[in-house]
C-alpha positions in Angstrom: -6.8 -24.1 -10.0 -4.3 -21.6 -11.2 -1.8 -19.7 -9.0 0.9 -17.0 -9.1 4.1 -17.1 -7.1 6.0 -14.5 -5.2 9.6 -15.6 -4.9 11.9 -17.5 -7.2 13.9 -19.7 -4.8 14.4 -23.5 -4.7 11.3 -23.9 -2.5 9.1 -22.1 -5.1 10.5 -24.5 -7.7 9.6 -27.5 -5.5 6.1 -26.1 -4.9 5.5 -25.7 -8.6 6.6 -29.3 -9.2 4.4 -30.5 -6.4 1.4 -28.6 -7.7 1.9 -30.1 -11.2 2.3 -33.6 -9.7 -0.9 -33.2 -7.7 -2.9 -32.4 -10.8 -4.8 -29.8 -8.7 -3.0 -26.5 -9.3 -1.1 -25.0 -12.2 1.3 -22.0 -12.5 -0.1 -19.0 -14.2 2.4 -16.2 -13.5 5.4 -15.3 -11.4 6.6 -12.2 -9.6 10.2 -11.1 -9.0 11.7 -7.7 -8.4 14.5 -8.8 -10.8 13.4 -8.7 -14.5 16.1 -11.3 -15.3 15.0 -13.7 -12.6 11.4 -13.2 -13.6 12.0 -14.0 -17.2 14.3 -17.0 -16.5 12.0 -18.5 -13.9 8.9 -18.0 -16.1 10.6 -19.7 -19.1 11.9 -22.6 -17.0 8.4 -23.3 -15.6 6.1 -22.4 -18.5 4.4 -19.5 -16.8 2.0 -17.6 -19.0 3.1 -14.2 -17.6 5.8 -12.6 -15.5 5.7 -9.5 -13.4 8.1 -7.1 -11.6 5.1 -5.1 -10.2 3.3 -7.1 -7.5 0.2 -5.0 -7.6 -0.1 -5.5 -11.3 0.2 -9.3 -10.9 -2.5 -9.3 -8.2 -5.0 -8.0 -10.8 -4.7 -11.3 -12.7 -7.7 -13.7 -12.6 -5.9 -16.3 -10.4 -7.2 -18.5 -7.6 -4.4 -18.2 -5.1 -1.0 -16.7 -4.4 2.0 -18.8 -3.3 4.4 -16.7 -1.2 8.0 -17.7 -0.6 9.6 -14.3 -0.1 12.0 -13.5 2.8 10.3 -13.9 6.2 9.9 -10.2 7.0 8.1 -9.6 3.7 5.4 -12.3 4.2 3.1 -9.9 6.2 3.1 -7.2 3.5 2.7 -9.7 0.6 -0.1 -11.6 2.4 -2.0 -8.3 3.1 -1.7 -7.2 -0.5 -3.0 -10.6 -1.7 -5.9 -10.7 0.7 -6.9 -7.1 -0.2 -7.3 -8.3 -3.8 -9.5 -11.2 -2.7 -6.9 -13.9 -3.3 -6.5 -17.1 -1.3 -2.9 -17.3 0.1 -0.5 -20.2 0.6 2.5 -18.9 2.4 5.6 -20.8 3.3 6.6 -21.0 7.0 6.9 -19.0 9.1 3.7 -17.3 8.2 4.6 -14.2 10.1 6.8 -13.4 13.1 4.5 -11.6 15.6 1.2 -12.6 17.0 -0.2 -9.2 16.2 0.6 -9.7 12.6 -1.2 -13.0 12.7 -4.3 -11.4 14.3 -4.5 -8.7 11.7 -4.2 -11.2 8.8 -6.8 -13.5 10.3 -9.2 -10.6 10.6 -8.6 -9.3 7.1 -8.8 -12.7 5.5 -12.2 -13.3 7.3 -13.5 -10.0 6.1 -12.5 -10.7 2.5 -13.8 -14.3 2.7 -10.4 -15.8 1.6 -8.4 -18.7 3.0 -4.9 -18.2 4.5 -2.7 -21.3 4.7 0.8 -21.9 6.2 3.1 -24.3 4.4 3.9 -26.7 7.2 4.5 -29.6 4.8 5.5 -32.2 7.4 2.1 -32.1 9.0 0.1 -33.2 5.9 2.0 -36.4 4.9 0.6 -39.9 5.2 3.6 -40.8 7.4 2.7 -38.0 9.8 -0.9 -39.1 10.0 0.4 -42.6 10.8 2.5 -41.1 13.7 -0.5 -39.2 15.0 -2.8 -42.2 14.9 -0.2 -44.3 16.8 0.3 -41.8 19.6 -2.2 -43.6 21.8 -0.1 -46.8 21.6 2.6 -45.1 23.8 0.1 -44.5 26.6 0.5 -41.6 28.9 3.1 -39.3 27.4 6.0 -38.5 29.7 8.5 -36.8 27.5 9.5 -36.1 23.9 12.7 -35.1 22.1 12.0 -33.5 18.7 15.0 -32.3 16.7 15.8 -30.5 13.5 19.6 -30.0 13.6 20.9 -29.5 10.1 24.1 -27.7 9.1 23.5 -25.0 6.6 25.8 -24.3 3.7 24.9 -20.6 4.2 26.7 -20.8 7.6 30.0 -21.1 5.7 29.1 -17.8 4.0 28.3 -16.3 7.4 31.7 -17.3 8.7 33.3 -15.5 5.8 31.6 -12.2 6.6 28.5 -12.4 4.4 25.1 -12.3 6.2 22.6 -14.5 4.3 18.9 -13.8 4.8 18.5 -16.9 6.9 21.1 -15.6 9.5 19.8 -12.0 9.3 17.9 -9.9 11.8 16.6 -7.8 8.9 14.9 -10.9 7.4 13.8 -12.6 10.6 16.3 -15.4 10.3 17.8 -17.8 12.8 17.5 -21.5 13.8 14.2 -21.1 15.7 12.4 -19.4 12.9 13.8 -21.6 10.1 14.0 -25.0 11.7 12.6 -24.9 15.2 9.2 -24.2 13.7 9.0 -27.8 12.4 9.2 -29.5 15.8 7.3 -26.8 17.6 4.4 -26.9 15.2 4.4 -30.7 15.5 4.3 -30.5 19.3 1.4 -28.1 19.2 -0.5 -30.3 16.7 0.1 -33.5 18.7 -0.2 -32.2 22.2 -2.0 -28.8 22.1 -0.9 -25.5 23.6 1.9 -25.7 26.1 1.4 -23.7 29.4 4.9 -22.2 29.1 8.0 -22.2 27.0 11.7 -21.5 27.5 14.4 -21.1 24.9 18.1 -21.5 25.4 19.8 -20.1 22.2 23.4 -20.2 21.0 23.8 -16.8 19.5 26.1 -15.8 16.6 28.1 -12.6 16.5 25.2 -10.6 15.1 22.8 -11.8 17.9 20.9 -14.3 15.8 20.4 -17.8 17.1 22.6 -20.3 15.2 21.1 -23.1 17.3 19.1 -23.6 20.4 17.1 -25.8 22.8 13.4 -25.0 23.3 11.4 -26.5 26.2 7.6 -26.7 25.7 6.0 -27.4 29.0 2.8 -29.4 29.5 1.1 -30.5 32.7 2.4 -34.1 32.6 5.5 -33.9 30.5 7.9 -31.6 28.7 8.9 -31.5 25.0 12.6 -30.8 24.3 13.1 -29.3 20.9 16.6 -28.9 19.4 17.2 -26.8 16.4 20.4 -25.8 14.7 21.8 -24.5 11.4 25.4 -24.7 12.6 25.7 -28.5 13.3 24.4 -31.8 12.0 22.5 -34.4 14.0 22.5 -38.1 13.3 19.9 -39.2 15.9 16.1 -39.5 15.4 13.3 -37.9 17.4 11.4 -39.7 20.0 8.1 -39.5 21.9 8.2 -41.4 25.2 5.1 -42.9 26.8 4.5 -45.2 29.8 3.7 -48.0 27.4 6.2 -47.5 24.7 8.3 -45.2 22.5 7.7 -43.8 19.1 10.8 -43.1 17.0 10.8 -40.8 14.0 13.8 -40.7 11.7 13.4 -37.1 10.6 10.7 -34.5 10.9 10.4 -32.9 7.5 9.9 -35.3 5.8 9.1 -38.3 8.0 10.3 -41.5 6.3 10.1 -44.0 9.1 8.1 -44.4 12.3 8.8 -47.2 14.7 7.1 -48.2 17.9 8.9 -49.9 20.8 6.5 -51.7 23.1 7.9 -51.5 26.7 6.0 -54.6 27.8 6.9 -57.0 25.0 10.2 -55.3 24.2 9.4 -55.7 20.5 9.8 -53.0 17.9 7.1 -52.5 15.2 7.7 -50.7 12.0 4.7 -48.5 11.4 5.8 -46.9 8.2 9.0 -47.1 6.2 8.5 -45.1 3.0 9.5 -41.8 1.4 8.0 -39.4 -1.1 10.2 -37.3 -3.3 7.6 -34.5 -3.5 6.1 -34.5 0.0 4.7 -31.0 -0.7 2.1 -32.6 -2.9 0.0 -33.4 0.2 -0.2 -29.9 1.5 -1.1 -28.6 -2.0 -3.9 -31.2 -2.2 -5.1 -30.2 1.3 -5.1 -26.5 0.5 -6.9 -26.9 -2.8 -9.5 -29.1 -1.2 -10.2 -26.5 1.5 -10.9 -24.0 -1.3 -13.0 -26.3 -3.4 -15.1 -27.4 -0.5 -15.2 -24.0 1.2 -14.1 -25.9 4.3 -14.1 -23.0 6.8 -14.0 -25.2 9.8 -10.8 -27.0 8.8 -9.2 -23.8 7.5 -9.9 -22.0 10.8 -8.5 -25.0 12.8 -5.2 -24.8 10.8 -5.0 -21.0 11.1 -5.5 -21.2 14.8 -2.6 -23.7 14.9 -0.5 -21.3 13.0 -1.4 -18.6 15.5 -0.2 -20.7 18.4 3.0 -21.4 16.6 3.8 -17.7 15.9 2.8 -16.9 19.5 5.3 -19.2 21.1 8.0 -18.5 18.6 7.7 -14.8 19.5 7.6 -15.5 23.2 10.6 -17.8 23.1 12.9 -15.4 21.1 11.8 -12.2 22.9 12.5 -13.8 26.3 16.1 -14.2 25.1 16.2 -10.7 23.5 16.2 -11.9 19.9 14.6 -9.0 18.1 14.4 -8.4 14.4 15.4 -5.2 12.8 12.0 -3.5 12.8 11.4 -4.5 16.5 14.4 -2.7 18.0 
């Protein structure tokens, strides 16, 4: 399959490398508003064509569009792509309101195209190992899932510059950028929570630099910690009556251990890493298209819908509104 990209950031570069490594998808063309960036990025990656007009690019005979533009532009770029009958692979977060998700779901269905959110951590073999081992822990009673990672962009913020990732204009903040990883994992593992509460640490412009999110389930709570202004050194854990699953990191997962409460022994379930972990989501997306797997696609899209729903509820409860929502 051939694809075009919207965005020229490091994550786009990683996606192209993962697509090449998969042997399933190959770059055809790139779009950037900057002619210089478009030319340089195209030359660096062997793209056949480059564009500074997105509508012109969407006329090309490509199979899908990869979108890694700033968060607030996802909705517009996805709609344009769907309107031209293109399948879409969009980096997380897919969108930032549930209504946007509903509109895109309806339009994709009408056009008969697939819409896929790039939640790379949920497609790796190590994650599937974790998911398969969940029953070993018995009745789940609590979980602590964390993605606390100091951002180099925070140094820019402290000097007075507002990078996109800390900007209301571009739907930034810790919850949208990092909290989405543990939240999507919780929803995938445990289903839809009955309630959610967010306790943000806001920066001077009102954006959350860090925060603690509580996802509530009938028999347990999931505590989610996310931050772009500090660095964690502890793993994540899922606690059951029979044992505890320990995960070194969420994206990507390298190691999963199981501690058996009864035997007091620890079992190493997986201890491996993959340099290009995005390969697995590329393969999953291409397979959905090739096999016209509407059932699996719809299942993933519904998961994305729950994620955006609870991200929106959490931030709006704490009066975190993006520029066009004020």
